[in-house]
C-alpha positions as CSV (number, residue, x, y, z in Angstrom):
1,M,-35.0,-9.0,9.7
2,P,-34.3,-9.8,6.0
3,A,-32.1,-7.1,4.3
4,A,-34.9,-6.5,1.7
5,G,-37.7,-4.1,2.2
6,R,-36.9,-2.1,4.9
7,P,-37.8,1.8,4.2
8,A,-35.2,4.3,4.6
9,K,-35.6,6.2,8.0
10,G,-36.7,9.7,7.5
11,G,-38.1,8.9,4.4
12,A,-37.3,12.1,2.2
13,I,-33.6,13.4,0.8
14,I,-31.9,15.9,2.8
15,K,-32.8,19.1,1.1
16,S,-29.4,20.5,0.5
17,L,-27.7,17.4,-0.8
18,K,-26.9,18.1,-4.3
19,S,-25.1,16.0,-7.1
20,I,-21.4,16.8,-7.4
21,L,-18.8,16.5,-10.3
22,L,-16.3,13.7,-9.3
23,S,-14.0,12.1,-12.2
24,G,-15.8,13.6,-15.0
25,R,-19.4,12.8,-13.9
26,E,-22.3,14.2,-11.8
27,V,-22.5,11.6,-9.1
28,L,-23.8,11.5,-5.4
29,P,-21.8,13.4,-3.0
30,L,-21.2,10.0,-1.3
31,V,-18.0,8.0,-1.6
32,E,-17.2,4.5,-0.2
33,G,-13.8,4.5,1.7
34,G,-11.4,2.3,0.6
35,K,-10.3,-0.3,2.9
36,G,-7.1,-2.3,2.2
37,I,-6.6,-6.0,1.7
38,S,-9.9,-7.3,0.4
39,V,-12.3,-5.2,2.7
40,S,-13.2,-3.1,-0.3
41,N,-13.7,-4.9,-3.2
42,G,-15.0,-5.1,-6.8
43,E,-18.5,-6.0,-5.7
44,S,-18.9,-3.6,-2.7
45,S,-17.6,-0.5,-5.1
46,G,-19.2,-1.7,-7.9
47,A,-22.6,-1.7,-6.0
48,W,-21.8,1.7,-4.4
49,A,-21.4,3.0,-8.0
50,A,-24.3,1.5,-9.2
51,A,-26.4,3.4,-6.5
52,G,-25.1,6.7,-8.0
53,G,-22.1,7.3,-5.8
54,V,-18.2,6.8,-6.0
55,G,-17.3,3.0,-5.2
56,T,-13.5,2.5,-4.1
57,F,-12.0,-0.8,-4.3
58,S,-8.5,-1.4,-2.6
59,G,-5.5,-1.7,-4.5
60,V,-3.6,-2.9,-1.5
61,N,-2.9,-6.9,-2.5
62,A,-6.1,-7.3,-3.8
63,D,-7.7,-10.7,-4.5
64,S,-7.6,-12.3,-7.9
65,Y,-9.4,-15.5,-9.2
66,D,-8.8,-18.5,-11.7
67,D,-10.7,-19.3,-14.7
68,N,-13.1,-20.7,-12.5
69,G,-13.8,-18.0,-10.2
70,K,-12.0,-19.6,-7.5
71,L,-9.8,-17.2,-5.0
72,I,-6.0,-17.5,-6.1
73,P,-4.1,-17.8,-2.4
74,M,-1.3,-15.5,-2.1
75,I,1.5,-18.2,-1.6
76,Y,5.0,-17.0,-1.5
77,R,7.8,-19.5,-3.0
78,G,10.7,-17.1,-3.2
79,R,13.6,-18.0,-0.9
80,T,14.8,-14.4,-0.4
81,R,12.6,-11.3,0.7
82,R,13.7,-9.9,-2.9
83,E,12.0,-12.7,-4.5
84,R,9.0,-12.8,-2.6
85,H,8.8,-9.2,-3.0
86,H,8.4,-9.4,-6.7
87,E,5.7,-12.3,-6.2
88,L,3.8,-9.8,-4.3
89,I,3.9,-7.0,-6.8
90,A,2.5,-9.7,-9.6
91,Y,-0.2,-10.8,-7.2
92,S,-1.0,-7.1,-6.4
93,I,-1.4,-6.0,-10.2
94,E,-3.3,-8.9,-11.2
95,G,-5.6,-8.5,-8.2
96,G,-6.0,-4.9,-9.0
97,I,-7.1,-5.5,-12.6
98,A,-9.5,-8.5,-11.4
99,Q,-11.3,-6.1,-8.8
100,A,-11.4,-3.2,-11.2
101,R,-13.3,-5.5,-13.7
102,I,-15.8,-6.8,-11.2
103,A,-16.4,-3.3,-9.8
104,H,-17.1,-2.0,-13.7
105,E,-19.4,-5.0,-14.2
106,Q,-21.4,-4.4,-10.9
107,S,-21.7,-0.6,-11.7
108,S,-23.5,-1.1,-14.8
109,G,-22.2,2.0,-16.1
110,R,-23.5,4.3,-13.1
111,G,-21.4,6.3,-10.8
112,R,-17.4,6.3,-10.7
113,I,-15.0,3.8,-9.7
114,H,-12.1,4.6,-7.7
115,M,-9.0,2.5,-6.7
116,N,-7.4,3.2,-3.3
117,V,-3.5,2.5,-2.5
118,L,-1.4,3.6,0.2
119,W,1.8,5.4,-1.2
120,E,4.0,3.6,1.7
121,M,2.6,0.0,0.2
122,A,5.5,-1.7,-1.8
123,A,6.5,-0.8,-4.9
124,A,3.2,1.6,-5.2
125,E,4.4,3.2,-8.4
126,T,5.0,0.0,-10.3
127,I,1.5,-1.7,-9.0
128,L,-0.3,1.9,-10.1
129,H,1.3,1.6,-13.6
130,G,0.5,-2.2,-13.8
131,V,-3.2,-2.0,-12.5
132,L,-3.8,1.3,-14.9
133,E,-2.4,-0.3,-17.9
134,G,-4.3,-3.6,-17.3
135,A,-7.7,-2.0,-16.5
136,K,-7.9,0.9,-18.7
137,K,-11.1,2.9,-18.8
138,L,-12.4,0.8,-16.0
139,I,-11.0,3.1,-13.3
140,H,-12.0,6.6,-12.9
141,G,-10.1,8.0,-10.2
142,V,-7.0,7.0,-7.7
143,T,-7.4,7.9,-3.9
144,C,-3.8,7.6,-2.5
145,G,-2.5,8.6,1.2
146,A,-0.2,6.9,3.8
147,G,2.6,9.2,2.9
148,M,3.4,12.0,0.6
149,P,2.4,11.0,-2.8
150,Y,4.1,13.4,-5.0
151,K,3.9,11.4,-8.2
152,I,0.6,10.1,-7.7
153,A,-0.4,13.2,-10.3
154,E,2.0,12.7,-12.9
155,I,1.0,8.7,-12.9
156,C,-2.8,9.4,-13.2
157,A,-2.4,12.0,-15.8
158,R,-0.6,9.7,-18.0
159,Y,-3.5,7.2,-18.1
160,G,-6.2,9.9,-17.9
161,V,-7.3,9.2,-14.6
162,Y,-8.4,11.5,-11.9
163,Y,-6.2,11.7,-8.6
164,Y,-7.4,12.1,-5.1
165,P,-4.6,12.7,-2.6
166,I,-5.4,12.1,0.9
167,V,-4.2,14.6,3.5
168,S,-4.9,15.4,6.9
169,S,-3.8,19.2,7.0
170,A,-3.5,22.1,4.5
171,R,0.3,22.2,5.2
172,A,0.4,18.7,3.6
173,F,-1.5,19.7,0.4
174,R,0.5,23.0,0.2
175,A,3.6,20.7,0.0
176,L,2.2,18.5,-2.3
177,W,1.0,21.2,-4.8
178,K,4.4,23.0,-4.9
179,R,6.3,20.2,-5.7
180,A,4.3,18.3,-8.2
181,Y,0.5,19.0,-8.6
182,H,0.9,22.3,-9.9
183,R,1.6,20.6,-13.1
184,F,-1.3,18.7,-13.2
185,P,-4.1,20.7,-12.1
186,E,-6.6,19.4,-14.7
187,W,-6.3,15.8,-13.2
188,L,-7.2,16.9,-9.6
189,G,-10.6,15.2,-9.0
190,A,-10.7,16.5,-5.6
191,V,-8.8,16.5,-2.1
192,V,-9.6,14.0,0.6
193,Y,-9.2,15.4,3.9
194,E,-9.1,12.4,6.2
195,D,-9.4,13.4,9.9
196,P,-6.4,12.1,11.9
197,W,-8.4,11.5,15.0
198,L,-11.7,10.1,13.7
199,A,-10.6,8.0,10.7
200,G,-10.4,4.3,11.0
201,G,-7.2,2.5,9.9
202,H,-4.0,4.3,9.5
203,N,-4.4,8.2,10.4
204,G,-2.1,11.0,9.3
205,L,-1.2,12.2,13.0
206,S,1.8,14.6,12.6
207,N,4.5,14.8,15.5
208,S,2.9,18.4,16.3
209,E,-0.3,17.0,17.1
210,D,-1.7,15.2,20.2
211,P,-3.4,12.0,19.6
212,E,-5.3,12.7,23.1
213,K,-6.7,15.9,22.0
214,P,-9.0,15.9,18.8
215,E,-9.6,19.1,16.9
216,D,-12.5,20.1,15.2
217,P,-12.4,19.2,11.5
218,L,-14.0,22.5,10.1
219,P,-11.5,25.0,10.8
220,R,-8.9,22.5,9.5
221,V,-11.1,22.0,6.4
222,V,-11.6,26.0,5.9
223,A,-7.9,26.4,6.3
224,L,-7.3,23.6,3.6
225,R,-10.0,25.1,1.2
226,Q,-8.1,28.7,1.6
227,I,-4.9,27.0,0.5
228,M,-6.7,25.5,-2.4
229,K,-8.2,29.1,-3.6
230,E,-4.6,30.5,-3.3
231,F,-3.4,27.9,-5.9
232,G,-6.4,28.4,-8.2
233,V,-8.5,24.9,-7.4
234,A,-11.2,26.8,-5.6
235,D,-14.0,24.7,-7.1
236,T,-12.3,21.4,-6.9
237,P,-14.4,19.6,-4.1
238,I,-13.0,18.4,-0.7
239,I,-14.0,14.9,0.3
240,M,-14.4,14.8,4.2
241,A,-13.4,11.4,5.4
242,G,-13.2,9.9,9.1
243,G,-16.0,10.3,11.6
244,V,-18.9,10.7,8.8
245,W,-21.9,8.4,9.9
246,C,-24.9,10.2,9.1
247,L,-25.4,13.6,7.1
248,N,-27.8,15.3,9.4
249,E,-24.9,15.8,11.6
250,W,-22.7,17.6,8.8
251,E,-25.5,19.7,7.2
252,H,-23.9,22.5,8.3
253,W,-20.9,21.7,5.9
254,L,-23.3,21.6,2.8
255,D,-23.9,25.0,0.8
256,N,-21.4,26.4,3.2
257,P,-19.6,29.4,1.1
258,D,-16.3,28.8,3.4
259,L,-15.9,25.3,2.3
260,G,-17.1,25.2,-1.2
261,P,-18.3,21.9,-2.9
262,V,-17.9,19.1,-0.6
263,A,-18.4,15.0,-0.6
264,F,-18.5,12.7,2.3
265,Q,-16.5,9.5,2.4
266,F,-18.1,6.7,4.4
267,G,-15.6,3.9,5.8
268,T,-17.1,2.2,8.3
269,R,-20.9,2.0,7.4
270,P,-20.1,0.2,4.4
271,L,-18.6,-2.8,6.2
272,L,-22.2,-3.8,7.6
273,T,-23.7,-4.3,3.8
274,Q,-24.7,-7.5,2.0
275,E,-22.0,-6.8,-0.5
276,S,-19.3,-6.2,2.0
277,P,-16.6,-9.2,1.6
278,I,-16.0,-9.2,5.6
279,S,-17.2,-12.4,7.2
280,D,-20.1,-12.8,9.1
281,A,-18.3,-13.2,12.3
282,W,-16.5,-9.5,11.8
283,K,-20.1,-8.3,10.9
284,R,-21.7,-9.6,14.0
285,R,-18.6,-8.3,16.1
286,L,-19.5,-4.7,14.3
287,L,-22.7,-4.9,15.8
288,E,-21.9,-5.6,19.2
289,L,-19.2,-2.8,19.7
290,K,-19.2,-0.2,22.7
291,E,-17.7,3.3,23.0
292,G,-14.1,3.0,23.5
293,D,-13.5,-0.4,21.8
294,V,-12.0,1.2,19.0
295,Y,-8.3,2.0,20.2
296,L,-5.9,4.5,18.7
297,N,-2.3,2.8,18.6
298,R,1.2,3.0,17.3
299,F,1.9,-0.9,16.9
300,S,1.7,-0.6,12.9
301,P,5.1,-1.4,11.5
302,T,4.3,1.5,9.1
303,G,5.0,4.1,12.0
304,F,1.8,5.9,11.5
305,Y,-1.0,5.7,14.2
306,S,-3.9,3.3,13.4
307,S,-7.3,2.9,14.7
308,A,-8.4,-1.0,15.6
309,V,-10.9,-2.9,17.5
310,T,-9.8,-4.0,20.8
311,N,-9.5,-7.9,21.0
312,P,-7.0,-10.4,22.0
313,F,-4.4,-9.8,19.1
314,L,-4.2,-6.0,20.0
315,E,-4.2,-6.9,23.8
316,E,-1.2,-9.1,23.2
317,L,0.4,-6.1,21.6
318,Q,-0.2,-4.1,24.3
319,E,1.3,-6.5,26.7
320,R,4.5,-6.8,25.1
321,S,4.9,-3.5,25.4
322,R,4.3,-3.3,28.9
323,R,6.6,-6.2,29.7
324,Q,9.5,-3.7,28.6
325,I,12.7,-2.7,30.3
326,A,15.8,-0.8,29.4
327,F,19.3,-2.5,29.2
328,T,22.7,-1.9,29.1
329,T,25.7,-4.4,27.9
330,H,28.0,-3.1,30.3
331,S,27.0,-1.8,33.8
332,F,26.3,1.7,33.4
333,G,24.7,4.4,35.5
334,E,21.4,3.0,37.3
335,H,21.5,0.0,34.9
336,D,24.3,-1.7,37.4
337,T,22.4,-5.1,38.1
338,M,23.1,-8.1,36.2
339,L,20.4,-10.1,34.6
340,V,20.8,-13.3,32.6
341,V,18.4,-13.7,29.9
342,G,17.7,-16.2,26.9
343,A,18.4,-19.7,26.1
344,R,22.1,-18.9,25.5
345,G,22.3,-17.1,29.3
346,R,23.2,-13.4,27.9
347,T,24.2,-11.2,30.3
348,V,22.8,-7.6,30.4
349,Y,22.7,-4.8,33.0
350,V,19.4,-3.3,34.1
351,T,18.0,-1.5,37.3
352,A,17.4,-3.2,40.3
353,A,13.5,-2.6,39.9
354,D,13.6,-3.9,36.6
355,K,15.3,-7.0,37.4
356,V,12.6,-8.0,39.8
357,N,9.9,-7.1,37.2
358,A,12.1,-9.3,34.4
359,E,12.2,-12.2,37.0
360,T,8.6,-11.8,37.9
361,W,7.6,-12.1,34.4
362,M,10.0,-15.0,33.2
363,A,8.7,-17.0,36.1
364,E,5.0,-16.5,34.9
365,G,6.2,-18.1,31.5
366,F,7.4,-15.1,29.6
367,T,11.0,-16.7,28.7
368,G,11.1,-15.3,25.4
369,V,13.4,-12.2,25.7
370,L,13.5,-9.9,22.4
371,R,15.5,-6.8,21.9
372,T,14.1,-3.9,20.4
373,P,15.9,-1.2,18.2
374,E,15.4,1.2,21.5
375,S,17.9,-1.0,23.4
376,T,15.1,-2.5,25.6
377,L,13.9,-6.0,26.2
378,I,10.3,-7.4,26.0
379,F,9.3,-10.6,27.4
380,V,6.6,-12.8,25.5
381,T,6.2,-16.6,25.7
382,P,8.1,-18.9,23.8
383,E,5.4,-19.5,21.5
384,I,5.0,-16.0,20.7
385,S,8.5,-15.6,20.1
386,R,8.9,-18.2,17.8
387,Q,6.0,-16.8,15.8
388,I,7.8,-13.1,15.5
389,R,10.9,-14.9,14.5
390,T,9.0,-16.7,11.6
391,D,7.1,-14.0,10.5
392,Q,10.1,-11.8,10.2
393,I,11.9,-14.5,8.4
394,E,9.2,-14.9,6.0
395,C,8.5,-11.2,5.1
396,M,7.4,-10.7,1.6
397,G,8.2,-6.7,1.6
398,C,4.7,-5.6,1.7
399,L,5.5,-2.3,2.7
400,S,8.0,0.3,1.3
401,A,9.7,0.2,4.4
402,C,8.9,-2.2,7.9
403,L,9.6,-1.6,11.4
404,F,8.7,-5.4,12.2
405,S,10.9,-6.9,9.9
406,N,13.4,-4.2,9.0
407,W,12.7,-4.8,5.2
408,S,12.8,-1.8,2.8
409,Q,12.4,-1.7,-0.8
410,N,16.0,0.0,-1.5
411,E,18.8,-1.4,-3.0
412,E,20.1,-2.8,0.2
413,G,16.5,-4.5,0.9
414,T,16.8,-3.4,4.7
415,T,16.2,-0.2,6.9
416,G,19.4,-0.5,8.4
417,K,17.7,-0.9,12.1
418,P,17.1,-3.9,14.1
419,P,13.7,-5.2,13.5
420,D,11.3,-4.4,15.9
421,P,9.3,-7.2,17.8
422,R,6.7,-5.0,19.4
423,S,5.0,-4.8,16.0
424,Y,3.6,-7.3,13.7
425,C,3.5,-8.7,10.1
426,I,0.6,-6.4,8.7
427,Q,0.2,-8.4,5.4
428,K,-0.2,-11.7,7.2
429,T,-2.7,-10.7,9.8
430,L,-4.9,-8.6,7.2
431,Q,-5.0,-11.2,4.8
432,A,-6.1,-13.6,7.6
433,I,-8.7,-11.4,8.9
434,S,-10.4,-10.7,5.2
435,H,-10.3,-14.6,4.4
436,S,-11.3,-16.2,7.7
437,D,-13.5,-16.0,10.8
438,D,-10.6,-15.2,13.0
439,I,-11.8,-11.9,14.4
440,D,-9.8,-12.5,17.8
441,G,-6.3,-13.4,16.6
442,Q,-5.9,-11.1,13.9
443,L,-6.0,-6.9,13.8
444,M,-9.3,-5.6,12.9
445,F,-9.3,-2.2,11.5
446,A,-12.2,0.5,12.3
447,G,-13.3,4.0,12.6
448,H,-13.8,5.5,15.9
449,N,-17.8,5.6,15.0
450,A,-18.2,1.5,14.9
451,F,-19.8,1.6,18.2
452,R,-22.8,3.3,16.8
453,F,-24.0,0.4,14.7
454,A,-25.2,-1.2,18.2
455,S,-27.3,1.9,18.8
456,D,-28.6,3.3,15.4
457,P,-32.0,1.9,15.0
458,Y,-31.5,1.5,11.4
459,Y,-29.6,-1.8,12.4
460,A,-32.0,-3.0,15.3
461,N,-32.5,-6.7,15.4
462,G,-29.1,-7.1,13.2
463,F,-30.5,-5.7,10.2
464,I,-27.8,-5.7,7.4
465,P,-28.8,-3.6,4.5
466,T,-27.9,-3.9,0.7
467,V,-25.8,-1.2,-0.6
468,R,-28.2,0.4,-2.5
469,E,-30.3,0.6,0.6
470,L,-27.6,2.0,2.7
471,V,-27.0,4.7,-0.1
472,E,-30.7,5.7,0.0
473,Q,-30.7,6.0,3.9
474,L,-27.6,8.1,3.7
475,Q,-29.5,10.6,1.3
476,T,-32.2,11.1,4.1
477,G,-29.5,12.6,6.4
478,A,-29.8,9.7,9.0
């Protein structure tokens, strides 16, 4: 069915849905979630703002274009990680400015435009300064999570831009406020509560929370509001992020005195719009997902939990960790059985049972044996082993610290720990999936509600709405 002309299901605006003040303007309480590396860009965020809400483009290694509008590929020529790291910073600043300009033009002055960044991305402060300086008056707010972004308030206040910290608990906001935010209360646009069990991409699960036991977000957000009241920002909005599909499931949050002013962030549904920059193959895959196809895992080189669609890429990572045994370099305790591994015939000591497992895997062709930082060995094919080594060598320092390559943006340029082959190069795979049709061999982040595309009547017969049509649909509550 063509995108144009489908009426909004339900036909009426949800009664309790009111405009809200965000970044200095009254807008719909509907926020586009920022999705990294070109998945939320200037075109999609500008269209969301033009529809009256808050559009959010990703400032994480954003795309830039030449004078003819052609995509500039991110090719790294530096010989060292440090040199490539500086190239990445330059690409990121140029790309962020480019996407801000596109979003501004697309919005036609309506709504608000925000930029999303990850505090744990490489050189987050440098990139923020560069983009906000180069895109003055084009960006109204900055959302920031993936870590504890203490300095985001000071940076945003310097440029007259509102800041939107992403937290997953009241405890996290308390720490941010007491350390830094209390000095810049006037620029706090809202607090984004990102549910650690429901959100897509990286999740803010703490060590005290069980990934297998999701908690109701309502009492967690009420606790956040209570902290905000204590700090004198009772009227500052809270943006609910993660698991939001349609507002009729959240109507009890609207006009709720325990919550105060709230808005809702949509990360997954904007993927399936005409303006969404993801490939047609990715969009078709979203329409086919079933419940359980999104997998919460800890393979990310950031060390955070993340949610992604199960595909051959993720399955291979699962298999790497399954084909894993502990070892010692000398006979010790139960590790008293000699095992010869690798092309150089290195001798290690394992348990008798693990020797049987290892020899079985090697007989099956998994002869690439790689050491992990936890004194274990994983068994992969020679092809995968070579690819892991190549990706680690070609690291461009896209994170503040990377488990996969052991890069760190500190003076030493290293975490001081061995690289972890159970992970992957996140920059490489996210660039690949956002600029190609390869949805099987790359990481595909998604929220846990993504399976609902297949059963929601709104998307029947493969219907893909424009952003404006989706925003109109969301206002009906459906």
